[in-house]
Predicted model as a PDB file, atoms N, CA, C, CB and O in Angstrom, pLDDT in the B-factor column:
MODEL        1                                                                  
ATOM      1  N   GLU A   1      62.463  20.312 -51.952  1.00 81.00           N  
ATOM      2  CA  GLU A   1      61.540  20.426 -50.618  1.00 81.00           C  
ATOM      3  C   GLU A   1      60.490  20.589 -50.443  1.00 81.00           C  
ATOM      4  CB  GLU A   1      61.699  21.125 -49.936  1.00 81.00           C  
ATOM      5  O   GLU A   1      59.927  19.861 -49.626  1.00 81.00           O  
ATOM      6  N   GLY A   2      59.820  21.524 -51.067  1.00 86.00           N  
ATOM      7  CA  GLY A   2      58.486  21.949 -51.446  1.00 86.00           C  
ATOM      8  C   GLY A   2      57.850  23.099 -50.709  1.00 86.00           C  
ATOM      9  O   GLY A   2      56.659  23.409 -50.694  1.00 86.00           O  
ATOM     10  N   PHE A   3      59.270  23.900 -49.858  1.00 91.00           N  
ATOM     11  CA  PHE A   3      58.884  24.944 -49.141  1.00 91.00           C  
ATOM     12  C   PHE A   3      60.416  25.625 -48.529  1.00 91.00           C  
ATOM     13  CB  PHE A   3      57.748  24.392 -47.980  1.00 91.00           C  
ATOM     14  O   PHE A   3      61.535  25.113 -48.492  1.00 91.00           O  
ATOM     15  N   GLY A   4      60.090  26.550 -48.225  1.00 91.00           N  
ATOM     16  CA  GLY A   4      61.600  27.525 -47.950  1.00 91.00           C  
ATOM     17  C   GLY A   4      61.340  28.703 -46.899  1.00 91.00           C  
ATOM     18  O   GLY A   4      60.584  29.670 -46.985  1.00 91.00           O  
ATOM     19  N   TRP A   5      62.206  28.311 -45.888  1.00 92.00           N  
ATOM     20  CA  TRP A   5      61.561  29.925 -44.696  1.00 92.00           C  
ATOM     21  C   TRP A   5      62.913  30.572 -44.976  1.00 92.00           C  
ATOM     22  CB  TRP A   5      61.177  29.659 -42.354  1.00 92.00           C  
ATOM     23  O   TRP A   5      63.985  30.089 -45.340  1.00 92.00           O  
ATOM     24  N   HIS A   6      62.479  31.977 -44.656  1.00 94.00           N  
ATOM     25  CA  HIS A   6      63.194  32.663 -45.065  1.00 94.00           C  
ATOM     26  C   HIS A   6      62.945  34.034 -44.111  1.00 94.00           C  
ATOM     27  CB  HIS A   6      63.027  32.650 -46.485  1.00 94.00           C  
ATOM     28  O   HIS A   6      61.781  34.215 -43.754  1.00 94.00           O  
ATOM     29  N   HIS A   7      63.877  34.930 -43.710  1.00 96.00           N  
ATOM     30  CA  HIS A   7      64.238  35.978 -43.046  1.00 96.00           C  
ATOM     31  C   HIS A   7      64.065  35.403 -42.036  1.00 96.00           C  
ATOM     32  CB  HIS A   7      63.698  37.165 -43.199  1.00 96.00           C  
ATOM     33  O   HIS A   7      62.917  35.490 -41.601  1.00 96.00           O  
ATOM     34  N   GLU A   8      65.018  34.614 -41.247  1.00 94.00           N  
ATOM     35  CA  GLU A   8      64.562  34.107 -39.784  1.00 94.00           C  
ATOM     36  C   GLU A   8      63.421  33.284 -39.716  1.00 94.00           C  
ATOM     37  CB  GLU A   8      64.238  35.219 -38.871  1.00 94.00           C  
ATOM     38  O   GLU A   8      63.296  33.097 -38.506  1.00 94.00           O  
ATOM     39  N   LYS A   9      62.810  32.878 -40.102  1.00 90.00           N  
ATOM     40  CA  LYS A   9      61.192  32.057 -40.660  1.00 90.00           C  
ATOM     41  C   LYS A   9      60.387  33.250 -39.693  1.00 90.00           C  
ATOM     42  CB  LYS A   9      60.783  29.773 -39.991  1.00 90.00           C  
ATOM     43  O   LYS A   9      59.929  33.023 -38.573  1.00 90.00           O  
ATOM     44  N   SER A  10      60.328  34.710 -40.488  1.00 92.00           N  
ATOM     45  CA  SER A  10      59.210  35.286 -40.576  1.00 92.00           C  
ATOM     46  C   SER A  10      58.416  34.933 -42.005  1.00 92.00           C  
ATOM     47  CB  SER A  10      59.503  36.693 -40.350  1.00 92.00           C  
ATOM     48  O   SER A  10      57.269  35.366 -42.113  1.00 92.00           O  
ATOM     49  N   LEU A  11      59.023  34.113 -43.173  1.00 93.00           N  
ATOM     50  CA  LEU A  11      58.431  34.164 -44.416  1.00 93.00           C  
ATOM     51  C   LEU A  11      58.822  32.653 -45.189  1.00 93.00           C  
ATOM     52  CB  LEU A  11      59.001  35.560 -45.215  1.00 93.00           C  
ATOM     53  O   LEU A  11      59.881  32.106 -45.496  1.00 93.00           O  
ATOM     54  N   VAL A  12      57.517  32.338 -45.309  1.00 93.00           N  
ATOM     55  CA  VAL A  12      58.046  30.738 -45.750  1.00 93.00           C  
ATOM     56  C   VAL A  12      57.237  31.143 -47.242  1.00 93.00           C  
ATOM     57  CB  VAL A  12      57.288  28.944 -44.565  1.00 93.00           C  
ATOM     58  O   VAL A  12      56.332  31.966 -47.377  1.00 93.00           O  
ATOM     59  N   THR A  13      57.911  30.239 -48.359  1.00 92.00           N  
ATOM     60  CA  THR A  13      57.666  30.361 -49.411  1.00 92.00           C  
ATOM     61  C   THR A  13      57.442  28.666 -49.947  1.00 92.00           C  
ATOM     62  CB  THR A  13      58.726  31.285 -49.977  1.00 92.00           C  
ATOM     63  O   THR A  13      58.327  27.817 -49.834  1.00 92.00           O  
ATOM     64  N   ILE A  14      56.078  28.407 -50.537  1.00 91.00           N  
ATOM     65  CA  ILE A  14      55.713  27.084 -50.497  1.00 91.00           C  
ATOM     66  C   ILE A  14      55.295  27.045 -51.962  1.00 91.00           C  
ATOM     67  CB  ILE A  14      54.601  26.675 -49.367  1.00 91.00           C  
ATOM     68  O   ILE A  14      54.484  27.784 -52.520  1.00 91.00           O  
ATOM     69  N   PHE A  15      56.167  25.810 -52.598  1.00 86.00           N  
ATOM     70  CA  PHE A  15      55.946  25.330 -53.842  1.00 86.00           C  
ATOM     71  C   PHE A  15      55.121  24.487 -53.981  1.00 86.00           C  
ATOM     72  CB  PHE A  15      56.838  24.933 -54.351  1.00 86.00           C  
ATOM     73  O   PHE A  15      55.239  23.410 -53.398  1.00 86.00           O  
ATOM     74  N   SER A  16      53.671  24.865 -55.101  1.00 84.00           N  
ATOM     75  CA  SER A  16      52.753  24.028 -55.038  1.00 84.00           C  
ATOM     76  C   SER A  16      52.608  22.975 -56.524  1.00 84.00           C  
ATOM     77  CB  SER A  16      51.547  24.923 -54.692  1.00 84.00           C  
ATOM     78  O   SER A  16      51.777  22.089 -56.725  1.00 84.00           O  
ATOM     79  N   ALA A  17      53.507  23.351 -57.247  1.00 80.00           N  
ATOM     80  CA  ALA A  17      53.260  22.582 -58.225  1.00 80.00           C  
ATOM     81  C   ALA A  17      54.762  21.551 -58.387  1.00 80.00           C  
ATOM     82  CB  ALA A  17      52.822  23.583 -59.516  1.00 80.00           C  
ATOM     83  O   ALA A  17      55.880  21.875 -58.788  1.00 80.00           O  
ATOM     84  N   PRO A  18      54.227  20.176 -57.881  1.00 78.00           N  
ATOM     85  CA  PRO A  18      55.350  19.144 -57.960  1.00 78.00           C  
ATOM     86  C   PRO A  18      55.805  18.966 -59.247  1.00 78.00           C  
ATOM     87  CB  PRO A  18      54.974  17.832 -57.467  1.00 78.00           C  
ATOM     88  O   PRO A  18      55.039  18.562 -60.122  1.00 78.00           O  
ATOM     89  N   ASN A  19      57.285  19.291 -59.529  1.00 76.00           N  
ATOM     90  CA  ASN A  19      57.974  18.883 -60.682  1.00 76.00           C  
ATOM     91  C   ASN A  19      57.328  19.543 -61.638  1.00 76.00           C  
ATOM     92  CB  ASN A  19      58.043  17.477 -60.931  1.00 76.00           C  
ATOM     93  O   ASN A  19      56.789  18.749 -62.409  1.00 76.00           O  
ATOM     94  N   TYR A  20      57.114  20.902 -61.980  1.00 75.00           N  
ATOM     95  CA  TYR A  20      56.775  22.137 -62.532  1.00 75.00           C  
ATOM     96  C   TYR A  20      57.137  21.757 -63.444  1.00 75.00           C  
ATOM     97  CB  TYR A  20      57.165  23.342 -62.166  1.00 75.00           C  
ATOM     98  O   TYR A  20      58.234  21.257 -63.693  1.00 75.00           O  
ATOM     99  N   CYS A  21      56.149  21.957 -64.178  1.00 70.00           N  
ATOM    100  CA  CYS A  21      56.438  21.318 -65.953  1.00 70.00           C  
ATOM    101  C   CYS A  21      56.948  20.269 -66.444  1.00 70.00           C  
ATOM    102  CB  CYS A  21      57.228  21.965 -66.708  1.00 70.00           C  
ATOM    103  O   CYS A  21      57.283  20.090 -67.615  1.00 70.00           O  
ATOM    104  N   TYR A  22      57.023  19.505 -65.510  1.00 69.00           N  
ATOM    105  CA  TYR A  22      58.018  18.169 -65.567  1.00 69.00           C  
ATOM    106  C   TYR A  22      59.517  18.373 -65.748  1.00 69.00           C  
ATOM    107  CB  TYR A  22      57.624  17.243 -66.787  1.00 69.00           C  
ATOM    108  O   TYR A  22      60.200  17.490 -66.268  1.00 69.00           O  
ATOM    109  N   ARG A  23      59.953  19.333 -65.397  1.00 71.00           N  
ATOM    110  CA  ARG A  23      61.069  19.756 -66.004  1.00 71.00           C  
ATOM    111  C   ARG A  23      62.032  19.851 -64.513  1.00 71.00           C  
ATOM    112  CB  ARG A  23      60.781  21.255 -66.980  1.00 71.00           C  
ATOM    113  O   ARG A  23      63.182  19.412 -64.530  1.00 71.00           O  
ATOM    114  N   CYS A  24      61.470  20.436 -63.301  1.00 73.00           N  
ATOM    115  CA  CYS A  24      62.240  20.942 -62.406  1.00 73.00           C  
ATOM    116  C   CYS A  24      62.663  19.996 -61.204  1.00 73.00           C  
ATOM    117  CB  CYS A  24      61.600  22.060 -61.998  1.00 73.00           C  
ATOM    118  O   CYS A  24      63.616  20.013 -60.426  1.00 73.00           O  
ATOM    119  N   GLY A  25      61.517  19.125 -61.377  1.00 76.00           N  
ATOM    120  CA  GLY A  25      61.703  18.057 -60.157  1.00 76.00           C  
ATOM    121  C   GLY A  25      61.713  18.264 -58.881  1.00 76.00           C  
ATOM    122  O   GLY A  25      62.463  17.577 -58.187  1.00 76.00           O  
ATOM    123  N   ASN A  26      60.844  19.302 -58.260  1.00 80.00           N  
ATOM    124  CA  ASN A  26      60.927  19.421 -57.232  1.00 80.00           C  
ATOM    125  C   ASN A  26      59.416  19.413 -56.466  1.00 80.00           C  
ATOM    126  CB  ASN A  26      61.734  20.436 -57.167  1.00 80.00           C  
ATOM    127  O   ASN A  26      58.349  19.949 -56.763  1.00 80.00           O  
ATOM    128  N   SER A  27      59.726  18.770 -55.627  1.00 86.00           N  
ATOM    129  CA  SER A  27      58.883  18.531 -54.603  1.00 86.00           C  
ATOM    130  C   SER A  27      57.643  19.978 -54.330  1.00 86.00           C  
ATOM    131  CB  SER A  27      59.976  18.219 -53.286  1.00 86.00           C  
ATOM    132  O   SER A  27      58.027  21.140 -54.466  1.00 86.00           O  
ATOM    133  N   ALA A  28      56.346  19.676 -53.986  1.00 89.00           N  
ATOM    134  CA  ALA A  28      55.508  20.629 -53.315  1.00 89.00           C  
ATOM    135  C   ALA A  28      55.096  20.614 -52.243  1.00 89.00           C  
ATOM    136  CB  ALA A  28      54.654  20.817 -53.749  1.00 89.00           C  
ATOM    137  O   ALA A  28      55.500  19.649 -51.593  1.00 89.00           O  
ATOM    138  N   ALA A  29      54.305  21.415 -51.625  1.00 92.00           N  
ATOM    139  CA  ALA A  29      54.267  21.629 -50.261  1.00 92.00           C  
ATOM    140  C   ALA A  29      52.649  22.422 -49.836  1.00 92.00           C  
ATOM    141  CB  ALA A  29      55.699  22.598 -49.900  1.00 92.00           C  
ATOM    142  O   ALA A  29      52.157  23.216 -50.637  1.00 92.00           O  
ATOM    143  N   ILE A  30      52.005  22.123 -48.632  1.00 93.00           N  
ATOM    144  CA  ILE A  30      50.946  22.731 -47.971  1.00 93.00           C  
ATOM    145  C   ILE A  30      50.937  23.061 -46.928  1.00 93.00           C  
ATOM    146  CB  ILE A  30      50.107  22.258 -47.960  1.00 93.00           C  
ATOM    147  O   ILE A  30      50.775  22.183 -46.081  1.00 93.00           O  
ATOM    148  N   LEU A  31      51.087  24.338 -46.527  1.00 94.00           N  
ATOM    149  CA  LEU A  31      51.254  24.588 -45.041  1.00 94.00           C  
ATOM    150  C   LEU A  31      49.900  24.915 -44.737  1.00 94.00           C  
ATOM    151  CB  LEU A  31      52.319  25.756 -44.590  1.00 94.00           C  
ATOM    152  O   LEU A  31      49.241  25.785 -45.307  1.00 94.00           O  
ATOM    153  N   GLU A  32      49.474  24.090 -43.709  1.00 96.00           N  
ATOM    154  CA  GLU A  32      48.392  24.289 -42.634  1.00 96.00           C  
ATOM    155  C   GLU A  32      48.590  24.994 -41.180  1.00 96.00           C  
ATOM    156  CB  GLU A  32      47.944  22.979 -42.342  1.00 96.00           C  
ATOM    157  O   GLU A  32      49.607  24.903 -40.493  1.00 96.00           O  
ATOM    158  N   ILE A  33      47.665  25.560 -40.924  1.00 95.00           N  
ATOM    159  CA  ILE A  33      47.715  26.164 -39.873  1.00 95.00           C  
ATOM    160  C   ILE A  33      46.556  26.154 -38.852  1.00 95.00           C  
ATOM    161  CB  ILE A  33      48.006  27.252 -40.236  1.00 95.00           C  
ATOM    162  O   ILE A  33      45.509  26.754 -39.093  1.00 95.00           O  
ATOM    163  N   ASP A  34      46.720  25.590 -37.916  1.00 96.00           N  
ATOM    164  CA  ASP A  34      45.601  25.426 -37.356  1.00 96.00           C  
ATOM    165  C   ASP A  34      44.768  27.069 -35.992  1.00 96.00           C  
ATOM    166  CB  ASP A  34      46.082  23.827 -36.625  1.00 96.00           C  
ATOM    167  O   ASP A  34      45.373  28.122 -35.791  1.00 96.00           O  
ATOM    168  N   ASP A  35      43.672  26.787 -35.494  1.00 97.00           N  
ATOM    169  CA  ASP A  35      43.215  28.110 -34.723  1.00 97.00           C  
ATOM    170  C   ASP A  35      44.358  28.780 -33.923  1.00 97.00           C  
ATOM    171  CB  ASP A  35      42.023  27.774 -33.658  1.00 97.00           C  
ATOM    172  O   ASP A  35      44.652  29.974 -33.871  1.00 97.00           O  
ATOM    173  N   SER A  36      45.010  27.570 -33.230  1.00 97.00           N  
ATOM    174  CA  SER A  36      45.891  28.208 -32.283  1.00 97.00           C  
ATOM    175  C   SER A  36      46.999  28.910 -33.122  1.00 97.00           C  
ATOM    176  CB  SER A  36      46.491  27.149 -31.241  1.00 97.00           C  
ATOM    177  O   SER A  36      47.610  29.740 -32.448  1.00 97.00           O  
ATOM    178  N   LEU A  37      47.385  28.811 -34.298  1.00 94.00           N  
ATOM    179  CA  LEU A  37      48.505  29.203 -35.056  1.00 94.00           C  
ATOM    180  C   LEU A  37      49.657  28.233 -35.276  1.00 94.00           C  
ATOM    181  CB  LEU A  37      48.998  30.315 -34.470  1.00 94.00           C  
ATOM    182  O   LEU A  37      50.755  28.603 -35.692  1.00 94.00           O  
ATOM    183  N   ALA A  38      49.280  26.657 -34.901  1.00 95.00           N  
ATOM    184  CA  ALA A  38      50.502  25.711 -35.115  1.00 95.00           C  
ATOM    185  C   ALA A  38      50.594  25.622 -36.658  1.00 95.00           C  
ATOM    186  CB  ALA A  38      50.307  24.135 -34.390  1.00 95.00           C  
ATOM    187  O   ALA A  38      49.603  25.751 -37.377  1.00 95.00           O  
ATOM    188  N   GLN A  39      51.999  25.364 -37.181  1.00 93.00           N  
ATOM    189  CA  GLN A  39      51.952  24.605 -38.335  1.00 93.00           C  
ATOM    190  C   GLN A  39      52.538  23.871 -38.814  1.00 93.00           C  
ATOM    191  CB  GLN A  39      51.889  24.978 -39.012  1.00 93.00           C  
ATOM    192  O   GLN A  39      53.744  23.834 -38.571  1.00 93.00           O  
ATOM    193  N   ASN A  40      51.911  22.895 -39.768  1.00 96.00           N  
ATOM    194  CA  ASN A  40      51.927  21.565 -40.200  1.00 96.00           C  
ATOM    195  C   ASN A  40      52.434  21.800 -41.441  1.00 96.00           C  
ATOM    196  CB  ASN A  40      50.642  20.799 -40.168  1.00 96.00           C  
ATOM    197  O   ASN A  40      51.556  22.330 -42.121  1.00 96.00           O  
ATOM    198  N   ILE A  41      53.931  21.577 -42.344  1.00 94.00           N  
ATOM    199  CA  ILE A  41      53.919  21.618 -43.501  1.00 94.00           C  
ATOM    200  C   ILE A  41      53.991  20.287 -44.300  1.00 94.00           C  
ATOM    201  CB  ILE A  41      54.791  22.415 -43.734  1.00 94.00           C  
ATOM    202  O   ILE A  41      54.994  19.577 -44.370  1.00 94.00           O  
ATOM    203  N   ILE A  42      52.866  20.059 -44.857  1.00 93.00           N  
ATOM    204  CA  ILE A  42      53.181  18.089 -45.693  1.00 93.00           C  
ATOM    205  C   ILE A  42      53.514  18.332 -47.136  1.00 93.00           C  
ATOM    206  CB  ILE A  42      51.404  16.737 -45.815  1.00 93.00           C  
ATOM    207  O   ILE A  42      52.718  19.028 -47.767  1.00 93.00           O  
ATOM    208  N   VAL A  43      54.301  17.982 -47.594  1.00 92.00           N  
ATOM    209  CA  VAL A  43      55.335  17.719 -48.578  1.00 92.00           C  
ATOM    210  C   VAL A  43      54.993  16.739 -49.516  1.00 92.00           C  
ATOM    211  CB  VAL A  43      56.525  17.337 -47.987  1.00 92.00           C  
ATOM    212  O   VAL A  43      54.912  15.568 -49.147  1.00 92.00           O  
ATOM    213  N   PHE A  44      54.814  17.008 -50.503  1.00 89.00           N  
ATOM    214  CA  PHE A  44      54.185  16.029 -51.598  1.00 89.00           C  
ATOM    215  C   PHE A  44      55.877  15.579 -52.505  1.00 89.00           C  
ATOM    216  CB  PHE A  44      52.682  17.128 -52.861  1.00 89.00           C  
ATOM    217  O   PHE A  44      56.945  16.115 -52.209  1.00 89.00           O  
ATOM    218  N   ASP A  45      55.774  14.900 -53.198  1.00 85.00           N  
ATOM    219  CA  ASP A  45      57.119  14.263 -54.021  1.00 85.00           C  
ATOM    220  C   ASP A  45      56.886  15.080 -55.213  1.00 85.00           C  
ATOM    221  CB  ASP A  45      57.176  12.413 -54.397  1.00 85.00           C  
ATOM    222  O   ASP A  45      55.967  15.881 -55.384  1.00 85.00           O  
ATOM    223  N   PRO A  46      57.728  14.810 -55.924  1.00 80.00           N  
ATOM    224  CA  PRO A  46      57.379  15.375 -57.515  1.00 80.00           C  
ATOM    225  C   PRO A  46      56.704  14.625 -58.467  1.00 80.00           C  
ATOM    226  CB  PRO A  46      58.554  15.670 -58.279  1.00 80.00           C  
ATOM    227  O   PRO A  46      57.078  13.504 -58.811  1.00 80.00           O  
ATOM    228  N   ALA A  47      55.957  15.059 -58.805  1.00 72.00           N  
ATOM    229  CA  ALA A  47      54.774  14.405 -60.032  1.00 72.00           C  
ATOM    230  C   ALA A  47      55.648  13.531 -61.001  1.00 72.00           C  
ATOM    231  CB  ALA A  47      53.886  15.799 -61.140  1.00 72.00           C  
ATOM    232  O   ALA A  47      56.606  14.075 -61.549  1.00 72.00           O  
ATOM    233  N   PRO A  48      55.422  12.437 -61.203  1.00 73.00           N  
ATOM    234  CA  PRO A  48      56.305  11.634 -62.073  1.00 73.00           C  
ATOM    235  C   PRO A  48      55.721  12.041 -63.751  1.00 73.00           C  
ATOM    236  CB  PRO A  48      56.132   9.798 -61.596  1.00 73.00           C  
ATOM    237  O   PRO A  48      54.787  12.806 -63.993  1.00 73.00           O  
ATOM    238  N   ARG A  49      56.414  11.425 -64.597  1.00 70.00           N  
ATOM    239  CA  ARG A  49      55.863  11.814 -65.874  1.00 70.00           C  
ATOM    240  C   ARG A  49      55.650  10.980 -66.137  1.00 70.00           C  
ATOM    241  CB  ARG A  49      56.344  12.411 -66.773  1.00 70.00           C  
ATOM    242  O   ARG A  49      56.471  10.104 -65.865  1.00 70.00           O  
ATOM    243  N   LEU A  50      54.025  10.475 -67.081  1.00 71.00           N  
ATOM    244  CA  LEU A  50      53.738   9.380 -67.273  1.00 71.00           C  
ATOM    245  C   LEU A  50      53.972   8.940 -69.046  1.00 71.00           C  
ATOM    246  CB  LEU A  50      52.366   9.319 -66.646  1.00 71.00           C  
ATOM    247  O   LEU A  50      53.963   7.898 -69.701  1.00 71.00           O  
ATOM    248  N   ALA A  51      54.154  10.257 -69.288  1.00 68.00           N  
ATOM    249  CA  ALA A  51      53.788  10.168 -70.993  1.00 68.00           C  
ATOM    250  C   ALA A  51      54.489  11.330 -71.235  1.00 68.00           C  
ATOM    251  CB  ALA A  51      52.035  10.238 -71.619  1.00 68.00           C  
ATOM    252  O   ALA A  51      55.117  11.798 -70.285  1.00 68.00           O  
ATOM    253  N   ASN A  52      54.535  12.153 -72.772  1.00 67.00           N  
ATOM    254  CA  ASN A  52      55.103  13.348 -73.315  1.00 67.00           C  
ATOM    255  C   ASN A  52      54.001  14.021 -73.235  1.00 67.00           C  
ATOM    256  CB  ASN A  52      55.751  13.340 -74.657  1.00 67.00           C  
ATOM    257  O   ASN A  52      53.001  13.573 -73.796  1.00 67.00           O  
ATOM    258  N   PRO A  53      53.947  15.234 -72.524  1.00 62.00           N  
ATOM    259  CA  PRO A  53      52.694  15.921 -71.965  1.00 62.00           C  
ATOM    260  C   PRO A  53      52.650  16.977 -73.435  1.00 62.00           C  
ATOM    261  CB  PRO A  53      52.938  16.828 -70.100  1.00 62.00           C  
ATOM    262  O   PRO A  53      53.640  17.295 -74.094  1.00 62.00           O  
ATOM    263  N   HIS A  54      51.254  17.380 -73.698  1.00 66.00           N  
ATOM    264  CA  HIS A  54      51.335  18.227 -74.951  1.00 66.00           C  
ATOM    265  C   HIS A  54      51.972  19.626 -74.713  1.00 66.00           C  
ATOM    266  CB  HIS A  54      49.898  18.428 -75.543  1.00 66.00           C  
ATOM    267  O   HIS A  54      51.890  20.154 -73.604  1.00 66.00           O  
ATOM    268  N   VAL A  55      52.499  20.121 -75.577  1.00 64.00           N  
ATOM    269  CA  VAL A  55      53.222  21.433 -74.973  1.00 64.00           C  
ATOM    270  C   VAL A  55      52.829  22.023 -76.236  1.00 64.00           C  
ATOM    271  CB  VAL A  55      55.017  21.466 -74.494  1.00 64.00           C  
ATOM    272  O   VAL A  55      52.818  21.504 -77.352  1.00 64.00           O  
ATOM    273  N   THR A  56      52.504  23.215 -75.870  1.00 66.00           N  
ATOM    274  CA  THR A  56      52.079  23.986 -77.114  1.00 66.00           C  
ATOM    275  C   THR A  56      52.830  25.840 -76.673  1.00 66.00           C  
ATOM    276  CB  THR A  56      49.889  23.857 -77.261  1.00 66.00           C  
ATOM    277  O   THR A  56      52.785  26.440 -75.599  1.00 66.00           O  
ATOM    278  N   ARG A  57      53.489  26.297 -78.098  1.00 69.00           N  
ATOM    279  CA  ARG A  57      53.744  27.752 -77.929  1.00 69.00           C  
ATOM    280  C   ARG A  57      53.188  28.955 -77.882  1.00 69.00           C  
ATOM    281  CB  ARG A  57      54.269  27.989 -78.507  1.00 69.00           C  
ATOM    282  O   ARG A  57      53.646  30.072 -77.645  1.00 69.00           O  
ATOM    283  N   ARG A  58      51.997  28.508 -78.179  1.00 71.00           N  
ATOM    284  CA  ARG A  58      50.506  29.374 -78.263  1.00 71.00           C  
ATOM    285  C   ARG A  58      50.331  29.970 -77.112  1.00 71.00           C  
ATOM    286  CB  ARG A  58      49.143  28.536 -78.504  1.00 71.00           C  
ATOM    287  O   ARG A  58      50.569  29.364 -76.068  1.00 71.00           O  
ATOM    288  N   THR A  59      49.816  31.454 -77.121  1.00 71.00           N  
ATOM    289  CA  THR A  59      49.569  32.238 -75.690  1.00 71.00           C  
ATOM    290  C   THR A  59      47.919  31.919 -75.471  1.00 71.00           C  
ATOM    291  CB  THR A  59      49.956  34.199 -75.796  1.00 71.00           C  
ATOM    292  O   THR A  59      47.006  32.137 -76.267  1.00 71.00           O  
ATOM    293  N   PRO A  60      47.874  31.492 -74.490  1.00 68.00           N  
ATOM    294  CA  PRO A  60      46.639  31.591 -73.872  1.00 68.00           C  
ATOM    295  C   PRO A  60      45.649  32.762 -73.780  1.00 68.00           C  
ATOM    296  CB  PRO A  60      46.891  31.306 -72.784  1.00 68.00           C  
ATOM    297  O   PRO A  60      45.845  33.941 -73.484  1.00 68.00           O  
ATOM    298  N   GLU A  61      44.640  32.166 -74.086  1.00 75.00           N  
ATOM    299  CA  GLU A  61      44.164  33.468 -74.446  1.00 75.00           C  
ATOM    300  C   GLU A  61      43.563  34.596 -73.262  1.00 75.00           C  
ATOM    301  CB  GLU A  61      43.083  33.145 -75.434  1.00 75.00           C  
ATOM    302  O   GLU A  61      42.981  35.668 -73.426  1.00 75.00           O  
ATOM    303  N   TYR A  62      43.942  33.915 -72.087  1.00 75.00           N  
ATOM    304  CA  TYR A  62      43.618  34.819 -70.950  1.00 75.00           C  
ATOM    305  C   TYR A  62      44.792  35.623 -70.920  1.00 75.00           C  
ATOM    306  CB  TYR A  62      43.318  34.114 -69.550  1.00 75.00           C  
ATOM    307  O   TYR A  62      44.669  36.795 -70.564  1.00 75.00           O  
ATOM    308  N   PHE A  63      46.211  35.060 -71.324  1.00 65.00           N  
ATOM    309  CA  PHE A  63      47.056  36.626 -71.681  1.00 65.00           C  
ATOM    310  C   PHE A  63      46.286  37.330 -72.530  1.00 65.00           C  
ATOM    311  CB  PHE A  63      48.581  36.556 -72.473  1.00 65.00           C  
ATOM    312  O   PHE A  63      45.669  38.159 -71.861  1.00 65.00           O  
ATOM    313  N   LEU A  64      46.061  37.399 -73.475  1.00 61.00           N  
ATOM    314  CA  LEU A  64      45.214  38.084 -74.423  1.00 61.00           C  
ATOM    315  C   LEU A  64      44.660  39.320 -74.532  1.00 61.00           C  
ATOM    316  CB  LEU A  64      44.394  37.552 -74.512  1.00 61.00           C  
ATOM    317  O   LEU A  64      43.958  39.598 -75.505  1.00 61.00           O  
TER     318      LEU A  64                                                      
ENDMDL                                                                          
END                                                                             
């Protein structure tokens, strides 16, 4: 669904990566809050897998 409400709608989880790693098939969302604190959630469909992405098991340098 791209987001999930918790604790009687006092907490929201926003999923920012649609179809995470091309494995999860999840939607993503953006939560907009205006000056009067009105909320608008925009949901994005899962990203299509257009080709086989390059996957490596190498640890990225920023984790070293």
